[in-house]
Each structure stands twice: as structure tokens, then as C-alpha cells.
C-alpha positions in Angstrom: -47.5 54.9 -17.1 -48.3 57.4 -14.5 -48.3 61.1 -15.3 -46.3 62.5 -12.0 -46.1 66.2 -11.1 -44.2 67.3 -8.4 -43.1 71.0 -7.5 -39.6 71.5 -6.0 -39.2 74.6 -3.3 -37.1 77.3 -4.9 -35.3 78.4 -1.6 -32.5 76.8 0.2 -30.3 74.1 -0.3 -30.5 70.4 -0.5 -29.6 68.4 2.8 -29.0 64.7 3.5 -32.6 64.5 4.4 -34.0 65.8 1.1 -31.5 63.5 -0.7 -32.5 60.3 0.6 -36.2 61.3 0.8 -37.4 63.3 -2.3 -34.4 63.1 -4.5 -33.8 59.3 -4.4 -37.5 58.9 -5.4 -37.6 61.2 -7.9 -34.7 59.4 -9.7 -36.7 56.2 -9.5 -40.1 58.0 -10.7 -38.5 59.5 -13.7 -37.5 55.8 -14.9 -41.2 54.7 -14.5 -43.3 57.5 -15.1 -44.0 60.3 -17.4 -42.7 63.3 -15.0 -43.0 66.8 -14.6 -40.6 68.4 -12.1 -40.6 72.1 -11.6 -39.1 74.9 -9.4 -42.0 76.7 -7.7 -40.7 79.9 -7.8 -44.1 81.7 -8.0 -45.0 80.1 -4.7 -41.8 81.7 -3.1 -43.5 85.4 -3.8 -45.8 84.6 -0.8 -42.8 85.6 1.4 -41.6 88.4 -0.8 -38.0 87.4 -1.7 -35.7 90.1 -3.2 -35.0 89.8 -6.9 -31.4 88.9 -6.6 -32.0 86.0 -4.1 -35.0 84.6 -6.1 -32.7 84.2 -8.8 -30.0 82.9 -7.2 -32.0 80.7 -5.2 -33.6 79.2 -8.1 -30.2 78.6 -10.0 -28.7 76.7 -6.8 -31.6 74.4 -6.5 -32.0 73.6 -10.1 -28.2 73.0 -10.1 -28.6 70.9 -7.1 -31.4 68.5 -8.4 -29.5 67.9 -11.6 -26.1 67.2 -9.8 -28.2 64.5 -7.8 -29.3 62.9 -10.9 -32.7 64.6 -12.2 -32.3 63.8 -16.0 -34.1 66.5 -18.3 -33.8 63.9 -20.9 -36.0 61.6 -19.1 -38.4 64.1 -17.2 -39.5 67.4 -17.9 -37.8 70.0 -15.8 -38.7 73.4 -16.1 -39.6 76.7 -13.8 -43.3 77.6 -12.7 -42.9 81.0 -14.1 -41.9 79.7 -17.4 -45.4 78.5 -18.0 -48.0 81.2 -18.1 -50.7 78.9 -18.7 -50.4 77.8 -15.1 -51.4 81.1 -14.1 -54.5 81.2 -16.4 -55.7 78.0 -15.0 -55.1 79.3 -11.5 -57.4 82.4 -12.3 -60.1 80.2 -13.5 -59.8 77.7 -10.6 -59.9 80.7 -8.3 -63.4 81.6 -9.6 -64.9 78.3 -8.0 -62.4 78.1 -4.8 -64.2 79.6 -1.6 -62.8 81.9 1.0 -64.0 79.8 3.9 -62.5 76.5 2.7 -59.3 78.4 1.9 -59.0 79.8 5.5 -59.4 76.5 6.9 -56.3 74.9 5.6 -53.7 74.0 7.9 -51.0 75.7 5.7 -52.6 78.9 5.6 -53.3 78.9 9.6 -49.5 78.2 10.1 -48.3 80.7 7.5 -50.6 83.4 9.4 -48.8 82.3 12.6 -45.3 82.5 11.3 -45.6 85.7 9.1 -48.4 88.1 10.9 -47.4 90.8 9.1 -47.3 89.3 5.9 -50.6 87.7 5.2 -51.2 88.0 1.4 -53.7 86.7 -0.8 -51.2 84.4 -2.2 -50.9 82.4 1.2 -54.9 82.1 1.0 -55.0 80.8 -2.6 -51.8 78.8 -2.1 -53.7 75.6 -2.5 -55.4 76.7 -5.8 -52.1 77.4 -7.5 -50.7 74.1 -6.3 -53.8 72.5 -7.9 -53.2 74.5 -11.0 -49.5 73.1 -11.1 -51.0 69.6 -11.0 -53.7 69.2 -13.1 -52.7 71.4 -15.8 -50.8 68.3 -16.9 -53.6 66.2 -15.8 -51.4 64.4 -13.3 -52.4 61.1 -11.7 -50.0 61.0 -9.2 -48.1 63.4 -6.8 -45.4 62.8 -4.5 -46.4 64.7 -1.1 -45.0 65.3 2.2 -47.3 64.7 5.2 -47.6 68.7 5.6 -49.2 68.8 2.0 -51.6 65.9 2.3 -54.5 68.6 2.9 -53.4 70.9 0.1 -53.3 67.3 -2.3 -56.9 66.6 -1.0 -58.1 70.0 -2.3 -56.6 69.5 -5.6 -58.6 66.4 -5.7 -61.8 68.6 -4.4 -61.0 71.5 -7.3 -60.5 68.9 -10.2 -64.0 67.2 -8.9 -65.7 70.6 -8.7 -64.7 71.6 -12.1 -65.9 68.2 -13.5 -69.3 68.4 -11.7 -69.8 72.1 -12.5 -69.6 71.7 -16.3 -70.9 68.2 -16.5 -67.6 66.6 -18.0 -64.9 63.7 -17.0 -62.1 66.0 -17.7 -59.6 66.2 -14.9 -58.6 63.0 -13.2 -58.5 63.2 -9.1 -54.5 62.9 -8.6 -53.5 60.6 -5.9 -50.4 60.7 -3.5 -47.5 58.9 -5.4 -46.9 55.5 -3.5 -43.1 54.7 -3.1 -43.7 51.4 -2.1 -41.4 51.2 0.7 -40.6 53.2 4.1 -38.8 56.4 3.4 -35.7 57.1 5.0 -36.0 59.8 7.5 -32.6 61.4 8.2 -32.6 63.2 11.7 -30.8 66.5 12.3 -27.8 67.1 14.5 -29.4 68.6 17.2 -30.6 65.6 18.8 -34.4 65.5 17.8 -36.6 65.7 14.9 -35.8 65.4 11.1 -33.2 67.2 9.3 -34.5 70.6 8.0 -33.5 74.1 6.7 -35.8 75.9 9.3 -34.4 73.7 12.2 -31.0 75.0 11.2 -29.5 71.1 11.9 -28.8 69.9 8.5 -25.7 68.8 6.5 -26.2 70.4 3.1 -24.9 68.5 -0.3 -23.1 71.8 -1.2 -21.3 72.2 2.2 -17.5 72.2 1.9 -15.6 69.7 4.0 -14.6 72.1 6.7 -18.3 73.1 7.3 -19.4 69.7 7.6 -16.5 68.7 10.2 -17.7 71.9 12.1 -21.2 70.6 12.0 -20.8 67.2 12.7 -18.6 67.7 15.8 -20.9 70.1 17.3 -23.8 67.4 17.0 -25.7 66.8 20.4 -24.9 63.7 22.2 -25.1 62.5 25.8 -22.8 61.5 28.6 -22.3 58.1 27.4 -23.7 54.7 28.3 -23.5 53.6 32.0 -23.9 49.8 31.4 -23.4 47.4 28.5 -26.2 47.2 25.8 -27.9 50.1 27.3 -30.7 52.0 25.1 -29.5 54.6 23.1 -30.8 58.2 23.9 -32.5 60.1 20.9 -29.4 62.2 20.1 -26.8 59.2 19.9 -29.6 57.1 18.0 -29.7 59.9 15.4 -26.0 59.9 14.8 -26.1 56.0 14.2 -29.0 56.7 11.8 -26.9 59.3 9.8 -23.8 57.0 9.9 -26.0 54.0 8.6 -26.4 55.5 5.2 -23.4 57.1 4.8 -20.9 54.6 6.2 -19.4 51.3 5.6 -21.6 48.4 7.6 -18.2 47.4 9.3 -17.8 51.0 10.4 -21.5 51.3 12.1 -20.8 47.9 13.6 -17.6 48.9 15.1 -19.1 52.0 17.0 -22.3 50.2 17.9 -20.0 47.4 19.7 -18.1 50.2 21.2 -21.4 51.7 22.6 -22.7 48.5 23.8 -19.3 47.9 25.7 -19.5 51.4 27.2 -16.2 52.2 25.3 -17.4 54.5 22.9 -15.7 57.9 22.4 -18.2 60.2 20.7 -15.5 62.6 19.5 -13.8 59.6 17.6 -17.3 58.4 16.1 -18.1 62.3 15.1 -14.6 62.4 13.3 -15.4 59.2 11.5 -18.9 60.3 10.5 -17.7 63.6 9.5 -15.2 61.9 7.0 -17.7 59.5 5.8 -20.3 62.3 5.0 -17.5 64.4 3.3 -16.8 61.1 0.9 -20.3 60.7 0.2 -21.1 64.1 -0.7 -18.2 65.0 -2.4 -19.1 63.8 -5.8 -22.5 65.5 -5.8 -20.6 68.8 -4.5 -18.4 68.8 -7.4 -21.3 68.4 -9.8 -23.0 71.0 -8.5 -20.2 73.7 -8.7 -19.8 72.4 -12.2 -23.3 72.8 -13.2 -24.0 76.0 -11.5 -21.2 77.5 -13.2 -22.2 76.3 -16.8 -25.2 79.2 -17.7 -25.3 77.4 -21.2 -26.4 74.2 -19.8 -28.7 75.6 -17.4 -30.3 77.7 -20.1 -31.0 74.8 -22.2 -32.5 72.7 -19.5 -34.9 75.3 -18.8 -35.7 76.6 -22.3 -36.2 72.7 -23.4 -38.3 71.9 -20.0 -40.4 75.0 -20.6 -41.2 74.0 -24.2 -42.3 70.7 -23.2 -44.6 72.1 -20.2 -46.2 74.5 -22.1 -47.2 72.0 -25.0 -48.6 70.0 -22.3 -50.4 73.0 -20.4 -51.5 74.8 -23.4 -53.5 72.1 -24.5 -55.3 71.7 -21.1 -56.1 75.3 -20.9 -57.2 75.6 -24.4 -59.8 72.7 -23.7 -60.6 74.1 -20.1 -61.4 77.4 -21.9 -63.8 75.5 -24.4 -65.7 73.8 -21.7 -66.2 77.1 -19.7 -67.4 78.8 -22.8 -64.6 80.8 -24.1 -65.0 80.2 -27.9 -63.7 82.3 -30.7 -66.4 83.8 -32.9 
């Protein structure tokens, strides 16, 4: 059984792309491994969130993951800020992380480009905090997206550097989690790319039915096929991709045949797609509303998760301090 650690962003809402990507794989991971899933609220401070939206965002995203099936009885679910041992390890790792290597990371360069008026030390040392999040539980596997692969490699570097510096074989070098199958990539409604928060092209699990209908009806298409079996444009192909994961197979086949015979009406297809998305997301949305309104349950989840996470993290930090040389007189 592998020890798996994964951070969960603390801002925004889950969309269909998140569900068919990370969330479904989390559900599989929690059945097969010892998992630590945490809301990365410390990381969000690099963008200076307001106290009100920080708390509400954390509550919303936690409710959504629980509603999707993350089980606090099977996995350790906690808030990053509830485990102070993470910040102590972060401090210790920072002593052996070098400015040059941090400045060269792709994520830092991208953040500097996106927020030139807020280039704070947290942005620079983001990979170190990420490393602390992971190795404080001595993780062996980490599910990461393409944009985080370099940071995972830096985590491996910091773990290896610690072992070499203190002549120990203490921290494992975590590897990327191999899901064993091709991930489902859900495209956005704007005709290109993947569904995402920053692109503003997503269908969110918490969206009300009327919101979903409006979004889908505004989805980009084209003027329609001009000859039978014509290759689909990217926007139309995207709609079929979404339909394939939320609609019945015969529904997909019906519209595919309509397209191939040059008889398709995109308005009709969009109406059907919207209703199928609503049907698919309705149980999750209801569960989100139920959980987000149950503060007693949420409090129990994070308290229990913090206790379990701190037990693991405290052992690591205690042993790391002894290795470095912090010992009681």
C-alpha cells in the first residue's frame, strides 16, 4: 500500500473537468492506498485572499470534494493550516533551498508574469512548501498535473538533498501517481482547450439548472457540416466529448448520425446536452448544498483529519529535528 499525498486548491468551484480528472481518481486512490488529501489554504496566501473569501472558499471546496465521494473514513482529509508541523518542516527545508533554483522554476516565472505587483516570498518558495506538504507524511506517490511535474521533481531533490546532507536514508523520493489509464480530458465550452476556472469556460458541479442551460446554449459551434461524414471542427468535437461522458450512448449516436447526414441542429443538441448535464450533476449539487449547510459535520471532518495528519507529521518533524541536531539537554 502506497502513501499518497495530494493538495486540493482552496479557491474556485469544481467543474466537470475536475470531476472526471482528479476527483474520480481520488476515489480510486482512497480505496487502494493510505491517502492524505488536504485543502491547500496556506498556498492561497500567495495571492492575498481576503479573510472572508478564504474561509468561504475553503468551506465550499471541502463540501464539494466530500459530496463527490471523498470519504474521511477511508482517507485523511484536513486543512493545511491545521497542521503546524508542515510550516516547521517548510522552514527547515528552506535553509537548504537555493534562490537560484527557485527562481528558475516555471511556476514562479508564470506567477511573476501574472501578478507583477505581488511577487512575494511565498511565490518563490512555493515548491518548498509543496515539498513539506508531501514529505512530512513520507509520501511515496503524488498525483500531479503537467503544470506541477517540475515542482514534484524539486520535492524529490529536496528529499534527496536532506538524505545526502545528513547521511541518512530518511525521506523517500516520491513518484508521480500512475493512474494506469488515460485521463479523461473535458474540454471547455469556448471551442478550444480544456475546461478551467481561469478560462471561464466551465460547467460547475454546484451550478443551478438555469445556469447550466445558459452556459451550454452559449457554447461555441460552427455553421454546420457541408458534406456527409465531414470531419468535425474543434468546438463541435468538444460538445460531443462532453456529451459522451454525461449522456446515454444512444443519445450520442443519434446526434452523431445527424451530423454525418448534415441534418444536425446545434440548438437541439445543446438543449439535450444541457438536460443531461443537469441530470448528471443534480445528485452531487444536492449533496453539496446539504454538506455545506452542516457545520457540525464539516467541523468533525476537519478536526478528525487534523488529528490524524498531525500524528503522522509530528513523528516526522520530531525525527527530522533529531537528525539535524536539535536535541533536548
